C-alpha positions as CSV (number, residue, x, y, z in Angstrom):
1,X,-41.4,-45.1,51.9
2,X,-38.9,-47.7,52.2
3,X,-35.4,-47.3,53.1
4,X,-33.5,-47.8,49.7
5,X,-36.6,-45.7,47.9
6,X,-36.0,-43.0,49.9
7,X,-31.7,-43.2,49.3
8,X,-32.9,-43.4,45.6
9,X,-34.1,-40.1,45.3
10,X,-32.2,-38.5,48.0
11,X,-29.2,-39.6,45.4
12,X,-31.3,-38.2,42.5
13,X,-31.9,-34.7,44.5
14,X,-28.5,-34.5,45.0
15,X,-27.7,-34.9,41.4
16,X,-29.8,-32.2,40.6
17,X,-28.0,-29.6,42.8
18,X,-24.8,-29.9,40.8
19,X,-26.0,-28.0,38.4
20,X,-27.4,-25.0,40.0
21,X,-28.1,-21.6,38.1
22,X,-25.1,-18.6,38.5
23,X,-26.6,-15.7,40.2
24,X,-24.9,-12.2,41.1
25,X,-24.8,-12.6,45.1
26,X,-24.5,-11.4,48.2
27,X,-21.1,-12.5,48.9
28,X,-19.7,-11.3,45.8
29,X,-17.7,-9.1,47.1
30,X,-15.8,-12.1,48.6
31,X,-16.3,-14.3,45.9
32,X,-14.6,-11.3,43.9
33,X,-11.6,-11.4,45.9
34,X,-10.9,-15.2,45.3
35,X,-11.3,-14.5,41.5
36,X,-8.4,-11.4,42.0
37,X,-6.6,-13.9,44.4
38,X,-6.9,-16.4,41.3
39,X,-5.9,-14.0,38.6
40,X,-2.9,-13.3,40.5
41,X,-1.9,-16.3,40.9
42,X,-2.0,-17.4,37.4
43,X,0.4,-14.2,36.8
44,X,3.0,-15.7,39.4
45,X,2.8,-19.1,38.2
46,X,3.3,-18.2,34.9
47,X,6.1,-16.1,35.5
48,X,8.0,-19.0,37.7
49,X,7.1,-21.8,35.5
50,X,10.3,-22.1,33.7
51,X,12.2,-21.8,37.0
52,X,9.5,-24.8,38.5
53,X,9.8,-27.0,35.9
54,X,13.9,-26.8,35.8
55,X,14.2,-27.8,39.6
56,X,11.7,-30.9,38.6
57,X,14.0,-32.0,35.7
58,X,16.7,-31.4,38.2
59,X,15.5,-33.1,41.6
60,X,15.9,-36.8,41.0
61,X,14.0,-38.2,44.0
62,X,10.9,-36.9,42.7
63,X,7.8,-39.6,41.1
64,X,7.0,-39.1,37.8
65,X,3.5,-37.5,38.7
66,X,5.1,-34.7,41.0
67,X,8.0,-34.0,38.1
68,X,4.8,-34.2,35.3
69,X,3.2,-31.5,37.3
70,X,5.3,-29.8,37.9
71,X,6.4,-29.0,34.5
72,X,2.7,-28.2,33.1
73,X,2.4,-26.7,36.3
74,X,1.1,-23.6,33.9
75,X,-1.8,-25.5,32.8
76,X,-2.3,-27.6,36.0
77,X,-3.0,-24.7,38.3
78,X,-5.8,-23.2,34.9
79,X,-7.5,-26.5,35.2
80,X,-7.5,-27.4,39.2
81,X,-7.8,-23.9,40.4
82,X,-10.6,-22.5,37.9
83,X,-12.2,-25.5,38.9
84,X,-12.9,-24.8,42.0
85,X,-13.4,-21.3,40.9
86,X,-16.1,-22.0,39.3
87,X,-17.7,-24.2,42.0
88,X,-16.9,-21.1,44.2
89,X,-18.8,-18.7,41.7
90,X,-22.0,-21.6,41.4
91,X,-22.6,-22.4,44.6
92,X,-23.2,-19.8,47.3
93,X,-20.9,-19.8,50.0
94,X,-22.3,-21.6,53.0
95,X,-24.8,-23.7,51.4
96,X,-23.6,-27.0,53.3
97,X,-23.6,-25.1,56.7
98,X,-27.1,-24.1,55.9
99,X,-28.2,-27.4,54.7
100,X,-27.0,-28.9,58.4
101,X,-28.5,-25.9,60.3
102,X,-32.1,-26.5,58.6
103,X,-31.7,-30.2,59.4
104,X,-30.9,-29.5,63.0
105,X,-34.6,-27.2,63.3
106,X,-36.0,-30.8,61.1
107,X,-36.8,-28.7,58.1
108,X,-37.1,-31.8,56.0
109,X,-39.5,-33.5,53.7
110,X,-41.0,-37.0,54.2
111,X,-37.9,-38.4,52.6
112,X,-35.6,-36.9,55.1
113,X,-34.3,-34.4,52.4
114,X,-33.1,-30.9,53.4
115,X,-33.9,-27.4,51.6
116,X,-30.8,-26.7,49.9
117,X,-29.6,-22.7,49.9
118,X,-29.4,-21.6,45.5
119,X,-28.1,-18.2,45.9
120,X,-28.0,-15.2,48.1
121,X,-28.4,-12.0,46.9
122,X,-29.8,-8.6,47.6
123,X,-33.1,-7.5,47.3
124,X,-33.4,-4.7,44.0
125,X,-35.7,-2.7,45.7
126,X,-34.3,-2.1,49.2
127,X,-30.5,-3.0,49.2
128,X,-31.1,-3.3,52.9
129,X,-32.3,-6.5,52.3
130,X,-30.8,-10.0,51.5
131,X,-32.9,-13.3,49.6
132,X,-31.9,-16.1,50.7
133,X,-33.7,-18.3,47.8
134,X,-33.7,-22.4,48.7
135,X,-34.8,-25.2,46.9
136,X,-38.1,-26.0,48.8
137,X,-38.1,-30.1,48.4
138,X,-41.4,-30.1,48.5
139,X,-41.8,-28.4,51.5
140,X,-45.2,-26.3,51.4
141,X,-44.4,-22.2,52.9
142,X,-46.6,-23.0,55.3
143,X,-43.9,-25.1,57.3
144,X,-41.7,-22.5,56.8
145,X,-44.0,-20.1,58.5
146,X,-44.3,-22.1,61.1
147,X,-41.1,-22.6,61.8
148,X,-39.8,-19.1,60.9
149,X,-38.4,-18.4,64.7
150,X,-36.3,-21.1,64.4
151,X,-35.2,-20.4,61.2
152,X,-33.9,-17.2,62.3
153,X,-32.1,-17.9,65.0
154,X,-30.7,-21.1,64.0
155,X,-29.3,-18.8,60.6
156,X,-28.8,-15.6,62.8
157,X,-31.2,-13.6,60.5
158,X,-34.4,-11.8,61.2
159,X,-36.7,-12.6,58.4
160,X,-39.1,-9.7,56.3
161,X,-40.9,-11.9,54.8
162,X,-40.8,-15.4,53.1
163,X,-43.0,-16.0,49.9
164,X,-43.0,-18.6,46.7
165,X,-40.0,-18.1,43.6
166,X,-40.9,-18.4,40.1
167,X,-43.7,-21.3,41.4
168,X,-43.7,-23.5,44.3
169,X,-40.7,-25.1,43.8
170,X,-38.3,-22.3,45.2
171,X,-38.8,-20.4,48.7
172,X,-37.2,-17.1,49.3
173,X,-36.5,-15.6,53.0
174,X,-35.9,-12.1,52.8
175,X,-33.8,-10.8,55.4
176,X,-32.1,-8.8,57.6
177,X,-29.3,-9.5,59.8
178,X,-30.4,-10.4,63.2
179,X,-28.2,-7.8,65.3
180,X,-30.6,-5.2,62.7
181,X,-33.2,-3.6,64.5
182,X,-36.4,-1.3,63.5
183,X,-36.2,2.1,65.8
184,X,-37.3,2.2,69.5
185,X,-39.5,5.8,68.3
186,X,-40.1,7.3,65.1
187,X,-41.7,10.6,65.8
188,X,-44.7,11.5,63.5
189,X,-43.6,14.2,60.8
190,X,-46.3,16.0,58.2
191,X,-44.0,14.9,55.2
192,X,-45.3,11.3,56.1
193,X,-49.1,12.0,55.4
194,X,-49.7,10.6,52.1
195,X,-50.7,12.3,49.1
196,X,-52.6,9.6,48.0
197,X,-57.2,10.2,48.3
198,X,-57.0,7.5,51.5
199,X,-53.7,6.0,52.2
200,X,-52.8,6.4,56.3
201,X,-49.2,5.2,56.9
202,X,-48.7,3.2,60.0
203,X,-44.8,3.3,60.3
204,X,-41.4,1.7,59.1
205,X,-40.6,-1.6,58.5
206,X,-37.3,-3.0,58.0
207,X,-38.2,-2.5,54.3
208,X,-39.4,1.0,54.3
209,X,-42.8,3.0,55.2
210,X,-46.0,0.7,55.8
211,X,-49.1,1.9,55.1
212,X,-52.4,0.7,54.5
213,X,-55.3,1.9,51.9
214,X,-58.9,1.8,52.7
215,X,-59.9,2.0,49.3
216,X,-58.9,-1.7,49.1
217,X,-59.0,-2.9,52.8
218,X,-62.2,-0.5,53.8
219,X,-61.9,-2.0,58.0
220,X,-58.8,-2.6,60.3
221,X,-59.1,-4.8,63.7
222,X,-56.4,-3.1,66.1
223,X,-55.3,-5.3,68.8
224,X,-52.5,-4.9,71.4
225,X,-52.4,-5.1,75.7
226,X,-51.9,-2.1,77.8
227,X,-49.2,0.1,77.0
228,X,-48.1,-1.3,73.7
229,X,-49.4,1.9,71.8
230,X,-52.8,0.8,70.8
231,X,-54.2,3.9,71.2
232,X,-51.4,6.1,69.5
233,X,-51.6,4.3,66.8
234,X,-55.5,4.4,66.2
235,X,-55.1,8.7,67.2
236,X,-52.5,8.1,64.2
237,X,-54.7,6.6,62.0
238,X,-58.4,9.6,63.2
239,X,-55.6,12.4,62.8
240,X,-54.4,11.4,59.0
241,X,-58.3,10.6,58.2
242,X,-59.4,14.5,59.9
243,X,-56.5,16.0,57.4
244,X,-58.2,14.0,54.5
245,X,-61.2,15.3,55.3
246,X,-63.4,12.3,56.5
247,X,-66.1,12.6,59.0
248,X,-64.6,10.9,62.3
249,X,-66.7,9.1,64.9
250,X,-65.3,7.6,68.2
251,X,-67.0,5.3,70.6
252,X,-65.3,5.7,74.1
253,X,-66.9,3.8,76.9
254,X,-64.2,6.1,79.4
255,X,-65.9,9.2,78.6
256,X,-63.8,10.5,76.2
257,X,-60.8,11.2,79.0
258,X,-58.1,9.7,76.4
259,X,-59.2,12.3,74.0
260,X,-58.5,15.8,74.9
261,X,-60.8,18.3,74.0
262,X,-59.4,18.4,70.3
263,X,-60.7,15.8,69.3
264,X,-64.4,16.4,70.8
265,X,-64.6,19.3,68.5
266,X,-63.3,17.8,65.8
267,X,-64.8,14.6,66.0
268,X,-68.4,13.1,67.1
269,X,-68.0,11.3,70.4
270,X,-70.0,9.1,72.0
271,X,-69.6,8.0,75.3
272,X,-72.5,5.5,76.1
273,X,-74.1,2.8,74.4
274,X,-77.6,5.1,73.2
275,X,-75.8,7.2,71.5
276,X,-73.4,4.5,70.2
277,X,-76.3,2.6,68.6
278,X,-77.9,6.5,67.7
279,X,-74.7,7.7,66.1
280,X,-73.9,4.0,63.9
281,X,-78.0,4.4,62.9
282,X,-77.1,7.6,61.2
283,X,-74.4,5.9,59.5
284,X,-76.3,2.9,58.2
285,X,-78.9,5.6,57.3
286,X,-76.2,7.4,55.4
287,X,-74.8,4.0,53.9
288,X,-78.6,3.0,52.3
289,X,-78.8,6.8,51.0
290,X,-75.6,6.1,49.0
291,X,-76.7,2.9,48.0
292,X,-79.3,4.5,46.6
293,X,-77.2,7.4,44.8
294,X,-75.2,5.3,43.3
295,X,-77.4,2.8,41.7
296,X,-79.3,5.5,40.7
297,X,-76.3,6.9,38.9
298,X,-74.7,3.4,37.2
299,X,-71.4,4.1,39.6
300,X,-70.1,0.9,41.3
301,X,-68.8,3.1,44.3
302,X,-68.1,6.4,46.4
303,X,-64.9,7.4,44.5
304,X,-66.0,6.6,41.0
305,X,-69.4,8.9,42.2
306,X,-67.8,11.7,42.8
307,X,-65.7,11.5,40.0
308,X,-68.8,11.0,37.8
309,X,-70.9,14.1,39.4
310,X,-68.3,16.5,40.6
311,X,-70.3,16.2,44.3
312,X,-68.0,15.6,47.2
313,X,-69.2,12.7,49.6
314,X,-67.3,12.4,52.6
315,X,-66.0,8.9,54.1
316,X,-66.9,8.4,57.3
317,X,-65.1,6.4,59.8
318,X,-66.5,4.6,62.8
319,X,-63.2,4.3,65.6
320,X,-63.3,2.6,69.2
321,X,-61.0,2.8,71.1
322,X,-62.2,-0.4,73.4
323,X,-65.1,-2.7,71.4
324,X,-65.2,-5.3,74.0
325,X,-66.1,-1.9,75.7
326,X,-69.0,-2.0,73.9
327,X,-70.2,-5.7,72.9
328,X,-69.7,-7.0,76.2
329,X,-73.1,-8.4,77.3
330,X,-72.1,-9.7,80.4
331,X,-74.3,-8.7,83.5
332,X,-76.6,-6.3,81.9
333,X,-79.9,-6.4,82.0
334,X,-82.8,-7.9,78.9
335,X,-82.8,-4.0,77.8
336,X,-79.3,-3.3,77.8
337,X,-78.7,-6.3,76.2
338,X,-80.9,-5.2,73.4
339,X,-79.2,-2.2,72.9
340,X,-75.9,-3.9,72.9
341,X,-76.9,-6.7,70.0
342,X,-78.6,-3.8,67.3
343,X,-75.1,-2.0,68.2
344,X,-73.2,-5.3,66.7
345,X,-76.0,-5.8,64.1
346,X,-75.3,-2.5,62.7
347,X,-71.6,-2.6,62.7
348,X,-72.3,-6.2,61.0
349,X,-73.9,-4.3,58.1
350,X,-71.2,-1.2,58.1
351,X,-68.7,-4.0,58.0
352,X,-70.2,-5.9,54.8
353,X,-71.0,-3.0,52.8
354,X,-69.4,0.0,54.2
355,X,-66.5,-0.3,51.2
356,X,-68.1,1.0,48.2
357,X,-70.2,3.8,50.4
358,X,-67.1,5.2,51.6
359,X,-67.7,4.4,55.2
360,X,-65.3,2.3,57.4
361,X,-64.2,1.1,60.8
362,X,-61.4,1.0,62.7
363,X,-61.4,-1.1,66.0
364,X,-59.2,-1.9,68.6
365,X,-59.0,-4.4,72.1
366,X,-56.6,-5.2,74.1
367,X,-59.2,-8.5,76.0
368,X,-58.2,-11.7,74.5
369,X,-62.1,-12.7,74.5
370,X,-62.8,-14.6,71.2
371,X,-66.9,-14.1,71.9
372,X,-66.6,-10.4,72.3
373,X,-66.4,-9.7,68.6
374,X,-68.3,-12.2,66.1
375,X,-67.2,-13.7,63.6
376,X,-69.3,-11.6,61.2
377,X,-67.7,-8.6,61.9
378,X,-64.1,-9.9,62.2
379,X,-64.4,-11.9,58.7
380,X,-65.3,-8.9,57.2
381,X,-62.5,-6.8,58.9
382,X,-59.5,-6.8,56.1
383,X,-56.5,-5.1,57.9
384,X,-55.7,-6.8,61.3
385,X,-52.6,-5.1,63.4
386,X,-51.5,-6.4,66.3
387,X,-49.3,-5.2,68.6
388,X,-47.7,-6.5,72.0
389,X,-49.9,-9.7,73.1
390,X,-50.5,-12.7,74.7
391,X,-51.3,-15.7,72.7
392,X,-54.9,-15.4,73.1
393,X,-54.8,-12.0,71.5
394,X,-52.8,-12.6,68.9
395,X,-54.5,-15.6,67.6
396,X,-58.0,-13.7,67.7
397,X,-56.2,-10.3,65.4
398,X,-54.4,-12.5,63.7
399,X,-55.1,-15.9,63.8
400,X,-52.2,-17.1,64.5
401,X,-49.6,-16.7,67.4
402,X,-46.9,-14.6,65.6
403,X,-47.0,-11.5,67.6
404,X,-46.7,-13.2,70.8
405,X,-43.6,-14.2,69.1
406,X,-42.2,-11.9,67.7
407,X,-42.6,-8.4,69.5
408,X,-40.4,-8.4,72.6
409,X,-42.4,-8.0,75.5
410,X,-41.7,-4.7,76.3
411,X,-42.0,-3.1,73.1
412,X,-43.8,-0.2,72.6
413,X,-45.5,0.9,69.4
414,X,-44.1,-2.1,67.7
415,X,-46.9,-3.9,65.3
416,X,-47.2,-6.8,63.4
417,X,-49.3,-6.3,59.8
418,X,-52.0,-9.2,59.0
419,X,-49.5,-10.1,56.4
420,X,-46.8,-10.7,58.6
421,X,-44.8,-6.9,58.2
422,X,-43.1,-6.1,61.5
423,X,-43.3,-2.8,62.3
424,X,-42.6,0.5,64.2
425,X,-45.4,2.8,64.5
426,X,-45.1,6.3,64.3
427,X,-45.7,8.1,67.6
428,X,-47.9,10.9,67.2
429,X,-48.0,13.4,70.1
430,X,-52.1,15.0,70.5
431,X,-51.5,16.4,73.8
432,X,-50.4,20.1,72.4
433,X,-54.0,20.0,70.7
């Protein structure tokens, strides 16, 4: 694009910016102070206008323009002050500064136009959240997301989420002040247990409780480096599943030592490949049995089937604290590799078909090896959660490096959901069991 064409587009864009829509803003208290000062100033000028007019008539050295202004001081004050007040109300405070800051980090379109801050306001659902509404200037949301860390730094905010406004001409940043942080520890309390059929609580974000509904997102992939709190979150999810009547099966190739005796009493525990394969074979057989039951009854899923027949088919959860230990074929003989291949095949079938029949996977890993988890399994695991991680593990779990960028290196229990929600997981202590 030629230079004069860029300049023409910039002029047109600037003209459109002069007609913003009024809004209630997060800086409304400041603006109300200016309105009050304007009214008080008008009262003061009104009370002194005769005195000012007489001064203008008796002062010989005044210019004709100054004399005219003083003789009509109230009208001039109302006109000029009203114009400034209107601009103040219509335009958000800090608009120009925000534009300069976004330009400094390269958030501009192909004609070098920078997004304009249209308004700031409190989120109706959560007053702790301030929404910054920008004109997108044709810059796609993906570009904003890629530059999130730079935007947060330059505007001194923490972005809770980003999304388009009405249409794609607006981008909304849901923010809290940069100094705001989540608690380092939130102890689990049974009051957090959801009353809904199969919603599991994860923790707290800036916007409130974070949950996952296994009816909608049936499988979970959970990642995090050593000490990130991954195993604690896994146990938190399994504990809730047990309380909701699910049958929980756990594969732990560390001999089950990470799970106190209460888990061995309440769950089916597998500590080696053969028993894991046998258990997964049982789950696949149960899946096929349920498939036949639902087909015969004409029901689309387990919930509808239970409701229509009065039966109470329980949900199954298969969990693995380190899926890489189960699926890694490195150094194995042919017979062992065949066992692992069969395990992978069973997991893949459950990942593809388990949702309707109430059979779920919760797979955790801390090993950054993209070859361990097959694409067929990973692509059918809808819910991704990543704790403290390096860029490789973050990329494997979330398909981005967001967890490595947003979670502090010393954080424990801090996780990032696949939709960009940052949360502090509830601390669940199972040592008393």
